[in-house]
LUMDOVO-220330 format. One record per residue: residue in one letter; x, y, z of N, C-alpha, C in turn; chain. Coordinates in steps of 0.001 Angstrom, whole numbers, plus 500000, padded with zeros to 6 digits. Atoms other than C-alpha are relative to their C-alpha. Layout:
REM LUMDOVO-220330
<baza><type>A</type><n_east>X</n_east><n_north>Y</n_north><n_up>Z</n_up><ca_east>X</ca_east><ca_north>Y</ca_north><ca_up>Z</ca_up><c_east>X</c_east><c_north>Y</c_north><c_up>Z</c_up><mol>A</mol></baza>
...
//
This chain:
REM LUMDOVO-220330
<baza><type>X</type><n_east>499524</n_east><n_north>499188</n_north><n_up>501113</n_up><ca_east>109701</ca_east><ca_north>540113</ca_north><ca_up>340331</ca_up><c_east>499175</c_east><c_north>499680</c_north><c_up>498761</c_up><mol>A</mol></baza>
<baza><type>X</type><n_east>500756</n_east><n_north>500373</n_north><n_up>501195</n_up><ca_east>108571</ca_east><ca_north>538598</ca_north><ca_up>336999</ca_up><c_east>499478</c_east><c_north>498580</c_north><c_up>500194</c_up><mol>A</mol></baza>
<baza><type>X</type><n_east>500572</n_east><n_north>501319</n_north><n_up>499736</n_up><ca_east>106262</ca_east><ca_north>535761</ca_north><ca_up>337940</ca_up><c_east>499823</c_east><c_north>499235</c_north><c_up>498694</c_up><mol>A</mol></baza>
<baza><type>X</type><n_east>500173</n_east><n_north>500846</n_north><n_up>501156</n_up><ca_east>106144</ca_east><ca_north>532864</ca_north><ca_up>335578</ca_up><c_east>501227</c_east><c_north>499942</c_north><c_up>499091</c_up><mol>A</mol></baza>
<baza><type>X</type><n_east>498794</n_east><n_north>500001</n_north><n_up>500833</n_up><ca_east>109547</ca_east><ca_north>533637</ca_north><ca_up>334091</ca_up><c_east>501187</c_east><c_north>499368</c_north><c_up>500728</c_up><mol>A</mol></baza>
<baza><type>X</type><n_east>498929</n_east><n_north>500665</n_north><n_up>499260</n_up><ca_east>111558</ca_east><ca_north>531818</ca_north><ca_up>336745</ca_up><c_east>501128</c_east><c_north>500948</c_north><c_up>500321</c_up><mol>A</mol></baza>
<baza><type>X</type><n_east>498808</n_east><n_north>499207</n_north><n_up>499685</n_up><ca_east>115108</ca_east><ca_north>533165</ca_north><ca_up>337029</ca_up><c_east>500314</c_east><c_north>501067</c_north><c_up>498981</c_up><mol>A</mol></baza>
<baza><type>X</type><n_east>499702</n_east><n_north>498999</n_north><n_up>501027</n_up><ca_east>114869</ca_east><ca_north>535446</ca_north><ca_up>334004</ca_up><c_east>500015</c_east><c_north>501410</c_north><c_up>500551</c_up><mol>A</mol></baza>
<baza><type>X</type><n_east>499984</n_east><n_north>498675</n_north><n_up>499384</n_up><ca_east>114178</ca_east><ca_north>538403</ca_north><ca_up>336275</ca_up><c_east>501390</c_east><c_north>500347</c_north><c_up>500492</c_up><mol>A</mol></baza>
<baza><type>X</type><n_east>498634</n_east><n_north>499795</n_north><n_up>499534</n_up><ca_east>117664</ca_east><ca_north>537926</ca_north><ca_up>337692</ca_up><c_east>500976</c_east><c_north>500150</c_north><c_up>498832</c_up><mol>A</mol></baza>
<baza><type>X</type><n_east>499141</n_east><n_north>499933</n_north><n_up>501179</n_up><ca_east>119080</ca_east><ca_north>537710</ca_north><ca_up>334176</ca_up><c_east>500384</c_east><c_north>501444</c_north><c_up>499682</c_up><mol>A</mol></baza>
<baza><type>X</type><n_east>499709</n_east><n_north>498584</n_north><n_up>500273</n_up><ca_east>118813</ca_east><ca_north>541487</ca_north><ca_up>333733</ca_up><c_east>501065</c_east><c_north>500505</c_north><c_up>500959</c_up><mol>A</mol></baza>
<baza><type>X</type><n_east>498994</n_east><n_north>499594</n_north><n_up>499015</n_up><ca_east>120787</ca_east><ca_north>542002</ca_north><ca_up>336944</ca_up><c_east>501361</c_east><c_north>499403</c_north><c_up>499682</c_up><mol>A</mol></baza>
<baza><type>X</type><n_east>498732</n_east><n_north>500644</n_north><n_up>500360</n_up><ca_east>123416</ca_east><ca_north>539503</ca_north><ca_up>335826</ca_up><c_east>500611</c_east><c_north>500674</c_north><c_up>498779</c_up><mol>A</mol></baza>
<baza><type>X</type><n_east>499487</n_east><n_north>499330</n_north><n_up>501196</n_up><ca_east>123725</ca_east><ca_north>541213</ca_north><ca_up>332451</ca_up><c_east>500584</c_east><c_north>501361</c_north><c_up>500347</c_up><mol>A</mol></baza>
<baza><type>X</type><n_east>499503</n_east><n_north>498696</n_north><n_up>499572</n_up><ca_east>124144</ca_east><ca_north>544564</ca_north><ca_up>334145</ca_up><c_east>501356</c_east><c_north>499846</c_north><c_up>500688</c_up><mol>A</mol></baza>
<baza><type>X</type><n_east>498720</n_east><n_north>500249</n_north><n_up>499319</n_up><ca_east>126897</ca_east><ca_north>543141</ca_north><ca_up>336386</ca_up><c_east>501084</c_east><c_north>499629</c_north><c_up>499004</c_up><mol>A</mol></baza>
<baza><type>X</type><n_east>499029</n_east><n_north>500406</n_north><n_up>501013</n_up><ca_east>128601</ca_east><ca_north>541564</ca_north><ca_up>333385</ca_up><c_east>500505</c_east><c_north>501210</c_north><c_up>499222</c_up><mol>A</mol></baza>
<baza><type>X</type><n_east>499613</n_east><n_north>498792</n_north><n_up>500731</n_up><ca_east>128601</ca_east><ca_north>544896</ca_north><ca_up>331563</ca_up><c_east>500912</c_east><c_north>500875</c_north><c_up>500867</c_up><mol>A</mol></baza>
<baza><type>X</type><n_east>499157</n_east><n_north>499236</n_north><n_up>499080</n_up><ca_east>130025</ca_east><ca_north>546643</ca_north><ca_up>334647</ca_up><c_east>501376</c_east><c_north>499360</c_north><c_up>500117</c_up><mol>A</mol></baza>
<baza><type>X</type><n_east>498731</n_east><n_north>500711</n_north><n_up>499902</n_up><ca_east>132708</ca_east><ca_north>543961</ca_north><ca_up>334948</ca_up><c_east>500845</c_east><c_north>500237</c_north><c_up>498754</c_up><mol>A</mol></baza>
<baza><type>X</type><n_east>499264</n_east><n_north>499769</n_north><n_up>501238</n_up><ca_east>133659</ca_east><ca_north>544386</ca_north><ca_up>331299</ca_up><c_east>500595</c_east><c_north>501404</c_north><c_up>499988</c_up><mol>A</mol></baza>
<baza><type>X</type><n_east>499517</n_east><n_north>498623</n_north><n_up>499949</n_up><ca_east>133961</ca_east><ca_north>548144</ca_north><ca_up>331781</ca_up><c_east>501169</c_east><c_north>500130</c_north><c_up>500974</c_up><mol>A</mol></baza>
<baza><type>X</type><n_east>498922</n_east><n_north>499948</n_north><n_up>499001</n_up><ca_east>136074</ca_east><ca_north>547703</ca_north><ca_up>334919</ca_up><c_east>501246</c_east><c_north>499293</c_north><c_up>499483</c_up><mol>A</mol></baza>
<baza><type>X</type><n_east>498868</n_east><n_north>500744</n_north><n_up>500528</n_up><ca_east>138279</ca_east><ca_north>545122</ca_north><ca_up>333204</ca_up><c_east>500732</c_east><c_north>500822</c_north><c_up>498947</c_up><mol>A</mol></baza>
<baza><type>X</type><n_east>499374</n_east><n_north>499151</n_north><n_up>501014</n_up><ca_east>138899</ca_east><ca_north>547458</ca_north><ca_up>330277</ca_up><c_east>500786</c_east><c_north>501132</c_north><c_up>500648</c_up><mol>A</mol></baza>
<baza><type>X</type><n_east>499302</n_east><n_north>498918</n_north><n_up>499307</n_up><ca_east>139833</ca_east><ca_north>550247</ca_north><ca_up>332697</ca_up><c_east>501290</c_east><c_north>499487</c_north><c_up>500643</c_up><mol>A</mol></baza>
<baza><type>X</type><n_east>498808</n_east><n_north>500578</n_north><n_up>499377</n_up><ca_east>142256</ca_east><ca_north>547981</ca_north><ca_up>334589</ca_up><c_east>501055</c_east><c_north>499728</c_north><c_up>498935</c_up><mol>A</mol></baza>
<baza><type>X</type><n_east>499051</n_east><n_north>500273</n_north><n_up>501079</n_up><ca_east>143863</ca_east><ca_north>546846</ca_north><ca_up>331321</ca_up><c_east>500663</c_east><c_north>501283</c_north><c_up>499520</c_up><mol>A</mol></baza>
<baza><type>X</type><n_east>499459</n_east><n_north>498707</n_north><n_up>500420</n_up><ca_east>144298</ca_east><ca_north>550496</ca_north><ca_up>330330</ca_up><c_east>500965</c_east><c_north>500541</c_north><c_up>501050</c_up><mol>A</mol></baza>
<baza><type>X</type><n_east>499170</n_east><n_north>499498</n_north><n_up>498915</n_up><ca_east>145703</ca_east><ca_north>551427</ca_north><ca_up>333741</ca_up><c_east>501336</c_east><c_north>499264</c_north><c_up>500090</c_up><mol>A</mol></baza>
<baza><type>X</type><n_east>498772</n_east><n_north>500788</n_north><n_up>499907</n_up><ca_east>148285</ca_east><ca_north>548622</ca_north><ca_up>333579</ca_up><c_east>501089</c_east><c_north>500507</c_north><c_up>499068</c_up><mol>A</mol></baza>
<baza><type>X</type><n_east>498998</n_east><n_north>499423</n_north><n_up>500894</n_up><ca_east>149996</ca_east><ca_north>550491</ca_north><ca_up>330747</ca_up><c_east>500797</c_east><c_north>501111</c_north><c_up>500686</c_up><mol>A</mol></baza>
<baza><type>X</type><n_east>499303</n_east><n_north>498900</n_north><n_up>499332</n_up><ca_east>150939</ca_east><ca_north>553288</ca_north><ca_up>333166</ca_up><c_east>500601</c_east><c_north>499598</c_north><c_up>501349</c_up><mol>A</mol></baza>
<baza><type>X</type><n_east>499407</n_east><n_north>500473</n_north><n_up>498750</n_up><ca_east>151827</ca_east><ca_north>551216</ca_north><ca_up>336257</ca_up><c_east>501391</c_east><c_north>499462</c_north><c_up>499690</c_up><mol>A</mol></baza>
<baza><type>X</type><n_east>498619</n_east><n_north>500409</n_north><n_up>500250</n_up><ca_east>155595</ca_east><ca_north>550747</ca_north><ca_up>336418</ca_up><c_east>500503</c_east><c_north>499061</c_north><c_up>501098</c_up><mol>A</mol></baza>
<baza><type>X</type><n_east>499327</n_east><n_north>500894</n_north><n_up>499070</n_up><ca_east>157574</ca_east><ca_north>547932</ca_north><ca_up>338044</ca_up><c_east>501480</c_east><c_north>500011</c_north><c_up>499654</c_up><mol>A</mol></baza>
<baza><type>X</type><n_east>498556</n_east><n_north>500010</n_north><n_up>500214</n_up><ca_east>161345</ca_east><ca_north>547661</ca_north><ca_up>338482</ca_up><c_east>500548</c_east><c_north>498646</c_north><c_up>500413</c_up><mol>A</mol></baza>
<baza><type>X</type><n_east>499322</n_east><n_north>501259</n_north><n_up>499716</n_up><ca_east>163233</ca_east><ca_north>544381</ca_north><ca_up>338244</ca_up><c_east>501477</c_east><c_north>500277</c_north><c_up>500197</c_up><mol>A</mol></baza>
<baza><type>X</type><n_east>498589</n_east><n_north>499777</n_north><n_up>499696</n_up><ca_east>166758</ca_east><ca_north>544123</ca_north><ca_up>339638</ca_up><c_east>500772</c_east><c_north>498696</c_north><c_up>499954</c_up><mol>A</mol></baza>
<baza><type>X</type><n_east>499087</n_east><n_north>501128</n_north><n_up>499877</n_up><ca_east>169739</ca_east><ca_north>541824</ca_north><ca_up>339492</ca_up><c_east>501348</c_east><c_north>500537</c_north><c_up>500454</c_up><mol>A</mol></baza>
<baza><type>X</type><n_east>498670</n_east><n_north>499592</n_north><n_up>499549</n_up><ca_east>173263</ca_east><ca_north>541867</ca_north><ca_up>340864</ca_up><c_east>499939</c_east><c_north>501005</c_north><c_up>501124</c_up><mol>A</mol></baza>
<baza><type>X</type><n_east>500173</n_east><n_north>499108</n_north><n_up>498842</n_up><ca_east>172120</ca_east><ca_north>543536</ca_north><ca_up>344093</ca_up><c_east>499752</c_east><c_north>501446</c_north><c_up>499565</c_up><mol>A</mol></baza>
<baza><type>X</type><n_east>500374</n_east><n_north>498671</n_north><n_up>500464</n_up><ca_east>170734</ca_east><ca_north>546466</ca_north><ca_up>342128</ca_up><c_east>500951</c_east><c_north>500611</c_north><c_up>498983</c_up><mol>A</mol></baza>
<baza><type>X</type><n_east>499071</n_east><n_north>499463</n_north><n_up>500996</n_up><ca_east>173621</ca_east><ca_north>546869</ca_north><ca_up>339676</ca_up><c_east>499331</c_east><c_north>500159</c_north><c_up>498636</c_up><mol>A</mol></baza>
<baza><type>X</type><n_east>500761</n_east><n_north>499898</n_north><n_up>501242</n_up><ca_east>171203</ca_east><ca_north>546293</ca_north><ca_up>336804</ca_up><c_east>498523</c_east><c_north>500080</c_north><c_up>500372</c_up><mol>A</mol></baza>
<baza><type>X</type><n_east>501418</n_east><n_north>499802</n_north><n_up>499733</n_up><ca_east>167626</ca_east><ca_north>547592</ca_north><ca_up>336903</ca_up><c_east>499263</c_east><c_north>500131</c_north><c_up>498674</c_up><mol>A</mol></baza>
<baza><type>X</type><n_east>500843</n_east><n_north>499929</n_north><n_up>501192</n_up><ca_east>164952</ca_east><ca_north>547046</ca_north><ca_up>334279</ca_up><c_east>498628</c_east><c_north>500507</c_north><c_up>500430</c_up><mol>A</mol></baza>
<baza><type>X</type><n_east>501318</n_east><n_north>499438</n_north><n_up>499701</n_up><ca_east>161772</ca_east><ca_north>549143</ca_north><ca_up>334337</ca_up><c_east>499051</c_east><c_north>499589</c_north><c_up>498885</c_up><mol>A</mol></baza>
<baza><type>X</type><n_east>501007</n_east><n_north>500438</n_north><n_up>500967</n_up><ca_east>158628</ca_east><ca_north>547856</ca_north><ca_up>332663</ca_up><c_east>498625</c_east><c_north>500438</c_north><c_up>500466</c_up><mol>A</mol></baza>
<baza><type>X</type><n_east>501388</n_east><n_north>499758</n_north><n_up>499621</n_up><ca_east>154927</ca_east><ca_north>548577</ca_north><ca_up>332565</ca_up><c_east>499451</c_east><c_north>498702</c_north><c_up>500573</c_up><mol>A</mol></baza>
<baza><type>X</type><n_east>500625</n_east><n_north>501209</n_north><n_up>499454</n_up><ca_east>152635</ca_east><ca_north>546162</ca_north><ca_up>334387</ca_up><c_east>499467</c_east><c_north>499104</c_north><c_up>498889</c_up><mol>A</mol></baza>
<baza><type>X</type><n_east>500365</n_east><n_north>500823</n_north><n_up>501153</n_up><ca_east>151722</ca_east><ca_north>544940</ca_north><ca_up>330899</ca_up><c_east>501218</c_east><c_north>499246</c_north><c_up>499465</c_up><mol>A</mol></baza>
<baza><type>X</type><n_east>498792</n_east><n_north>500721</n_north><n_up>500380</n_up><ca_east>155338</ca_east><ca_north>543734</ca_north><ca_up>330555</ca_up><c_east>500846</c_east><c_north>500664</c_north><c_up>498941</c_up><mol>A</mol></baza>
<baza><type>X</type><n_east>499207</n_east><n_north>499288</n_north><n_up>500999</n_up><ca_east>156663</ca_east><ca_north>546348</ca_north><ca_up>328117</ca_up><c_east>501195</c_east><c_north>500665</c_north><c_up>500662</c_up><mol>A</mol></baza>
<baza><type>X</type><n_east>498769</n_east><n_north>499427</n_north><n_up>499462</n_up><ca_east>160284</ca_east><ca_north>547212</ca_north><ca_up>328896</ca_up><c_east>500096</c_east><c_north>501462</c_north><c_up>499595</c_up><mol>A</mol></baza>
<baza><type>X</type><n_east>499933</n_east><n_north>498567</n_north><n_up>500293</n_up><ca_east>160668</ca_east><ca_north>551002</ca_north><ca_up>329187</ca_up><c_east>501371</c_east><c_north>500605</c_north><c_up>500289</c_up><mol>A</mol></baza>
<baza><type>X</type><n_east>498691</n_east><n_north>499436</n_north><n_up>499668</n_up><ca_east>164122</ca_east><ca_north>551544</ca_north><ca_up>330693</ca_up><c_east>500921</c_east><c_north>498913</c_north><c_up>500536</c_up><mol>A</mol></baza>
<baza><type>X</type><n_east>498972</n_east><n_north>500900</n_north><n_up>499494</n_up><ca_east>167348</ca_east><ca_north>549794</ca_north><ca_up>331567</ca_up><c_east>501088</c_east><c_north>500865</c_north><c_up>500609</c_up><mol>A</mol></baza>
<baza><type>X</type><n_east>498981</n_east><n_north>499220</n_north><n_up>499303</n_up><ca_east>169780</ca_east><ca_north>551202</ca_north><ca_up>334147</ca_up><c_east>501109</c_east><c_north>499048</c_north><c_up>500423</c_up><mol>A</mol></baza>
<baza><type>X</type><n_east>498856</n_east><n_north>500869</n_north><n_up>499718</n_up><ca_east>173249</ca_east><ca_north>549650</ca_north><ca_up>334362</ca_up><c_east>501076</c_east><c_north>500807</c_north><c_up>500705</c_up><mol>A</mol></baza>
<baza><type>X</type><n_east>498933</n_east><n_north>499346</n_north><n_up>499246</n_up><ca_east>175774</ca_east><ca_north>550636</ca_north><ca_up>336991</ca_up><c_east>501305</c_east><c_north>499842</c_north><c_up>499213</c_up><mol>A</mol></baza>
<baza><type>X</type><n_east>498778</n_east><n_north>500072</n_north><n_up>500823</n_up><ca_east>179016</ca_east><ca_north>551500</ca_north><ca_up>335125</ca_up><c_east>501101</c_east><c_north>499120</c_north><c_up>500598</c_up><mol>A</mol></baza>
<baza><type>X</type><n_east>498951</n_east><n_north>500807</n_north><n_up>499374</n_up><ca_east>181103</ca_east><ca_north>549531</ca_north><ca_up>337631</ca_up><c_east>500040</c_east><c_north>498565</c_north><c_up>499477</c_up><mol>A</mol></baza>
<baza><type>X</type><n_east>499993</n_east><n_north>501386</n_north><n_up>500478</n_up><ca_east>180112</ca_east><ca_north>546260</ca_north><ca_up>335967</ca_up><c_east>500579</c_east><c_north>499845</c_north><c_up>498603</c_up><mol>A</mol></baza>
<baza><type>X</type><n_east>499451</n_east><n_north>500084</n_north><n_up>501352</n_up><ca_east>181641</ca_east><ca_north>547120</ca_north><ca_up>332602</ca_up><c_east>501474</c_east><c_north>499643</c_north><c_up>500023</c_up><mol>A</mol></baza>
<baza><type>X</type><n_east>498649</n_east><n_north>500539</n_north><n_up>500082</n_up><ca_east>184711</ca_east><ca_north>544956</ca_north><ca_up>332576</ca_up><c_east>499996</c_east><c_north>499078</c_north><c_up>498787</c_up><mol>A</mol></baza>
<baza><type>X</type><n_east>500029</n_east><n_north>500802</n_north><n_up>501231</n_up><ca_east>185490</ca_east><ca_north>543535</ca_north><ca_up>329122</ca_up><c_east>500174</c_east><c_north>498499</c_north><c_up>500241</c_up><mol>A</mol></baza>
<baza><type>X</type><n_east>499785</n_east><n_north>501416</n_north><n_up>499715</n_up><ca_east>186584</ca_east><ca_north>540251</ca_north><ca_up>330695</ca_up><c_east>498748</c_east><c_north>499322</c_north><c_up>500565</c_up><mol>A</mol></baza>
<baza><type>X</type><n_east>501203</n_east><n_north>500556</n_north><n_up>499382</n_up><ca_east>183146</ca_east><ca_north>539800</ca_north><ca_up>332284</ca_up><c_east>498739</c_east><c_north>500297</c_north><c_up>499176</c_up><mol>A</mol></baza>
<baza><type>X</type><n_east>501112</n_east><n_north>499719</n_north><n_up>500898</n_up><ca_east>180929</ca_east><ca_north>540382</ca_north><ca_up>329253</ca_up><c_east>498815</c_east><c_north>499074</c_north><c_up>500249</c_up><mol>A</mol></baza>
<baza><type>X</type><n_east>501084</n_east><n_north>500962</n_north><n_up>499790</n_up><ca_east>178917</ca_east><ca_north>537207</ca_north><ca_up>329876</ca_up><c_east>499271</c_east><c_north>500245</c_north><c_up>501318</c_up><mol>A</mol></baza>
<baza><type>X</type><n_east>500622</n_east><n_north>499700</n_north><n_up>498703</n_up><ca_east>178300</ca_east><ca_north>538179</ca_north><ca_up>333497</ca_up><c_east>499037</c_east><c_north>501177</c_north><c_up>499844</c_up><mol>A</mol></baza>
<baza><type>X</type><n_east>500840</n_east><n_north>498824</n_north><n_up>500229</n_up><ca_east>176920</ca_east><ca_north>541565</ca_north><ca_up>332402</ca_up><c_east>498747</c_east><c_north>499599</c_north><c_up>499221</c_up><mol>A</mol></baza>
<baza><type>X</type><n_east>501151</n_east><n_north>500458</n_north><n_up>500775</n_up><ca_east>174688</ca_east><ca_north>539897</ca_north><ca_up>329820</ca_up><c_east>499020</c_east><c_north>499220</c_north><c_up>500866</c_up><mol>A</mol></baza>
<baza><type>X</type><n_east>500855</n_east><n_north>500767</n_north><n_up>499095</n_up><ca_east>173385</ca_east><ca_north>537480</ca_north><ca_up>332456</ca_up><c_east>499257</c_east><c_north>500906</c_north><c_up>500979</c_up><mol>A</mol></baza>
<baza><type>X</type><n_east>500648</n_east><n_north>499061</n_north><n_up>499077</n_up><ca_east>172674</ca_east><ca_north>540349</ca_north><ca_up>334859</ca_up><c_east>498883</c_east><c_north>500774</c_north><c_up>499304</c_up><mol>A</mol></baza>
<baza><type>X</type><n_east>501024</n_east><n_north>499274</n_north><n_up>500755</n_up><ca_east>170778</ca_east><ca_north>542252</ca_north><ca_up>332174</ca_up><c_east>498778</c_east><c_north>499110</c_north><c_up>499778</c_up><mol>A</mol></baza>
<baza><type>X</type><n_east>501123</n_east><n_north>500920</n_north><n_up>500210</n_up><ca_east>168667</ca_east><ca_north>539222</ca_north><ca_up>331297</ca_up><c_east>499246</c_east><c_north>499721</c_north><c_up>501293</c_up><mol>A</mol></baza>
<baza><type>X</type><n_east>500642</n_east><n_north>500270</n_north><n_up>498710</n_up><ca_east>167997</ca_east><ca_north>538518</ca_north><ca_up>334980</ca_up><c_east>499132</c_east><c_north>501176</c_north><c_up>500434</c_up><mol>A</mol></baza>
<baza><type>X</type><n_east>500782</n_east><n_north>498813</n_north><n_up>499632</n_up><ca_east>166825</ca_east><ca_north>542105</ca_north><ca_up>335570</ca_up><c_east>498738</c_east><c_north>500101</c_north><c_up>499154</c_up><mol>A</mol></baza>
<baza><type>X</type><n_east>501163</n_east><n_north>499946</n_north><n_up>500883</n_up><ca_east>164525</ca_east><ca_north>541970</ca_north><ca_up>332554</ca_up><c_east>498984</c_east><c_north>498935</c_north><c_up>500398</c_up><mol>A</mol></baza>
<baza><type>X</type><n_east>500902</n_east><n_north>501074</n_north><n_up>499579</n_up><ca_east>163076</ca_east><ca_north>538627</ca_north><ca_up>333651</ca_up><c_east>499323</c_east><c_north>500342</c_north><c_up>501324</c_up><mol>A</mol></baza>
<baza><type>X</type><n_east>500572</n_east><n_north>499598</n_north><n_up>498719</n_up><ca_east>162566</ca_east><ca_north>540001</ca_north><ca_up>337159</ca_up><c_east>498917</c_east><c_north>501049</c_north><c_up>499790</c_up><mol>A</mol></baza>
<baza><type>X</type><n_east>501001</n_east><n_north>498963</n_north><n_up>500292</n_up><ca_east>160748</ca_east><ca_north>543051</ca_north><ca_up>335777</ca_up><c_east>498755</c_east><c_north>499377</c_north><c_up>499366</c_up><mol>A</mol></baza>
<baza><type>X</type><n_east>501141</n_east><n_north>500655</n_north><n_up>500640</n_up><ca_east>158552</ca_east><ca_north>540830</ca_north><ca_up>333601</ca_up><c_east>499193</c_east><c_north>499194</c_north><c_up>501009</c_up><mol>A</mol></baza>
<baza><type>X</type><n_east>500706</n_east><n_north>500770</n_north><n_up>498968</n_up><ca_east>157720</ca_east><ca_north>538580</ca_north><ca_up>336562</ca_up><c_east>499204</c_east><c_north>500927</c_north><c_up>500910</c_up><mol>A</mol></baza>
<baza><type>X</type><n_east>500712</n_east><n_north>499036</n_north><n_up>499160</n_up><ca_east>156809</ca_east><ca_north>541602</ca_north><ca_up>338671</ca_up><c_east>498823</c_east><c_north>500616</c_north><c_up>499253</c_up><mol>A</mol></baza>
<baza><type>X</type><n_east>501095</n_east><n_north>499458</n_north><n_up>500810</n_up><ca_east>154705</ca_east><ca_north>542976</ca_north><ca_up>335814</ca_up><c_east>498838</c_east><c_north>499012</c_north><c_up>499970</c_up><mol>A</mol></baza>
<baza><type>X</type><n_east>501049</n_east><n_north>501025</n_north><n_up>500027</n_up><ca_east>152800</ca_east><ca_north>539697</ca_north><ca_up>335563</ca_up><c_east>499299</c_east><c_north>499908</c_north><c_up>501352</c_up><mol>A</mol></baza>
<baza><type>X</type><n_east>500585</n_east><n_north>500067</n_north><n_up>498656</n_up><ca_east>152289</ca_east><ca_north>539619</ca_north><ca_up>339340</ca_up><c_east>499107</c_east><c_north>501204</c_north><c_up>500266</c_up><mol>A</mol></baza>
<baza><type>X</type><n_east>500797</n_east><n_north>498784</n_north><n_up>499803</n_up><ca_east>151027</ca_east><ca_north>543216</ca_north><ca_up>339378</ca_up><c_east>498711</c_east><c_north>499921</c_north><c_up>499193</c_up><mol>A</mol></baza>
<baza><type>X</type><n_east>501180</n_east><n_north>500150</n_north><n_up>500841</n_up><ca_east>148655</ca_east><ca_north>542504</ca_north><ca_up>336508</ca_up><c_east>499022</c_east><c_north>499022</c_north><c_up>500639</c_up><mol>A</mol></baza>
<baza><type>X</type><n_east>500839</n_east><n_north>501006</n_north><n_up>499338</n_up><ca_east>147339</ca_east><ca_north>539403</ca_north><ca_up>338288</ca_up><c_east>499346</c_east><c_north>500577</c_north><c_up>501254</c_up><mol>A</mol></baza>
<baza><type>X</type><n_east>500524</n_east><n_north>499364</n_north><n_up>498779</n_up><ca_east>146939</ca_east><ca_north>541405</ca_north><ca_up>341516</ca_up><c_east>498840</c_east><c_north>500935</c_north><c_up>499675</c_up><mol>A</mol></baza>
<baza><type>X</type><n_east>501044</n_east><n_north>499054</n_north><n_up>500373</n_up><ca_east>144890</ca_east><ca_north>544100</ca_north><ca_up>339785</ca_up><c_east>498753</c_east><c_north>499278</c_north><c_up>499494</c_up><mol>A</mol></baza>
<baza><type>X</type><n_east>501142</n_east><n_north>500748</n_north><n_up>500507</n_up><ca_east>142686</ca_east><ca_north>541582</ca_north><ca_up>337996</ca_up><c_east>499293</c_east><c_north>499252</c_north><c_up>501132</c_up><mol>A</mol></baza>
<baza><type>X</type><n_east>500630</n_east><n_north>500713</n_north><n_up>498889</n_up><ca_east>142091</ca_east><ca_north>539650</ca_north><ca_up>341238</ca_up><c_east>499150</c_east><c_north>500946</c_north><c_up>500841</c_up><mol>A</mol></baza>
<baza><type>X</type><n_east>500832</n_east><n_north>499013</n_north><n_up>499295</n_up><ca_east>140808</ca_east><ca_north>542855</ca_north><ca_up>342843</ca_up><c_east>498635</c_east><c_north>500094</c_north><c_up>499342</c_up><mol>A</mol></baza>
<baza><type>X</type><n_east>501259</n_east><n_north>499937</n_north><n_up>500741</n_up><ca_east>138161</ca_east><ca_north>542936</ca_north><ca_up>340122</ca_up><c_east>499142</c_east><c_north>498781</c_north><c_up>500301</c_up><mol>A</mol></baza>
<baza><type>X</type><n_east>500792</n_east><n_north>501212</n_north><n_up>499763</n_up><ca_east>137110</ca_east><ca_north>539313</ca_north><ca_up>340630</ca_up><c_east>499476</c_east><c_north>499948</c_north><c_up>501429</c_up><mol>A</mol></baza>
<baza><type>X</type><n_east>500449</n_east><n_north>499975</n_north><n_up>498607</n_up><ca_east>136936</ca_east><ca_north>539748</ca_north><ca_up>344413</ca_up><c_east>498812</c_east><c_north>500939</c_north><c_up>500151</c_up><mol>A</mol></baza>
<baza><type>X</type><n_east>501072</n_east><n_north>499012</n_north><n_up>499914</n_up><ca_east>134734</ca_east><ca_north>542820</ca_north><ca_up>343991</ca_up><c_east>498699</c_east><c_north>499503</c_north><c_up>499387</c_up><mol>A</mol></baza>
<baza><type>X</type><n_east>501190</n_east><n_north>500537</n_north><n_up>500647</n_up><ca_east>132350</ca_east><ca_north>540827</ca_north><ca_up>341841</ca_up><c_east>499503</c_east><c_north>498719</c_north><c_up>500661</c_up><mol>A</mol></baza>
<baza><type>X</type><n_east>500404</n_east><n_north>501209</n_north><n_up>499312</n_up><ca_east>132157</ca_east><ca_north>537900</ca_north><ca_up>344226</ca_up><c_east>500334</c_east><c_north>498731</c_north><c_up>499240</c_up><mol>A</mol></baza>
<baza><type>X</type><n_east>499585</n_east><n_north>501182</n_north><n_up>500743</n_up><ca_east>133842</ca_east><ca_north>535531</ca_north><ca_up>341785</ca_up><c_east>501006</c_east><c_north>499207</c_north><c_up>500828</c_up><mol>A</mol></baza>
<baza><type>X</type><n_east>499076</n_east><n_north>500820</n_north><n_up>499226</n_up><ca_east>135928</ca_east><ca_north>532634</ca_north><ca_up>343120</ca_up><c_east>501433</c_east><c_north>500521</c_north><c_up>499908</c_up><mol>A</mol></baza>
<baza><type>X</type><n_east>498598</n_east><n_north>499583</n_north><n_up>499978</n_up><ca_east>139507</ca_east><ca_north>533429</ca_north><ca_up>344149</ca_up><c_east>500776</c_east><c_north>499188</c_north><c_up>498979</c_up><mol>A</mol></baza>
<baza><type>X</type><n_east>499174</n_east><n_north>500678</n_north><n_up>500982</n_up><ca_east>142032</ca_east><ca_north>532577</ca_north><ca_up>341466</ca_up><c_east>499366</c_east><c_north>499867</c_north><c_up>498623</c_up><mol>A</mol></baza>
<baza><type>X</type><n_east>500666</n_east><n_north>500079</n_north><n_up>501306</n_up><ca_east>139546</ca_east><ca_north>532893</ca_north><ca_up>338617</ca_up><c_east>500706</c_east><c_north>500936</c_north><c_up>499036</c_up><mol>A</mol></baza>
<baza><type>X</type><n_east>499245</n_east><n_north>499219</n_north><n_up>500986</n_up><ca_east>141415</ca_east><ca_north>534074</ca_north><ca_up>335536</ca_up><c_east>499050</c_east><c_north>500805</c_north><c_up>499127</c_up><mol>A</mol></baza>
<baza><type>X</type><n_east>500739</n_east><n_north>499132</n_north><n_up>500913</n_up><ca_east>140077</ca_east><ca_north>537017</ca_north><ca_up>333546</ca_up><c_east>500968</c_east><c_north>500511</c_north><c_up>498956</c_up><mol>A</mol></baza>
<baza><type>X</type><n_east>501314</n_east><n_north>500238</n_north><n_up>500553</n_up><ca_east>139332</ca_east><ca_north>537593</ca_north><ca_up>330774</ca_up><c_east>499792</c_east><c_north>498507</c_north><c_up>499794</c_up><mol>A</mol></baza>
<baza><type>X</type><n_east>500393</n_east><n_north>501409</n_north><n_up>500040</n_up><ca_east>137473</ca_east><ca_north>534315</ca_north><ca_up>330461</ca_up><c_east>500539</c_east><c_north>499295</c_north><c_up>498801</c_up><mol>A</mol></baza>
//
């Protein structure tokens, strides 16, 4: 390739790959805003919907759990559903980012962005 320049000839290829990776990462980050996950608690009595970025978008509560004597139980179910949705959002985000690192030949488990 470029004799006398050692590995600099490969530098252009690495820069091109880095630019492609940045573009792909930006696209994945954008896409995660539209991917929805649903967290549940109480065997589905409470459902929390969130984007894969972790933004809560909806909360669905089965009316059968509204008993004034069990206010704390309802609150716990709501929090559990939200936490479940957030955990699923984080897992989905990690899954999508790992697809990018695998496609680039980076080591498994490498966190992006750097």
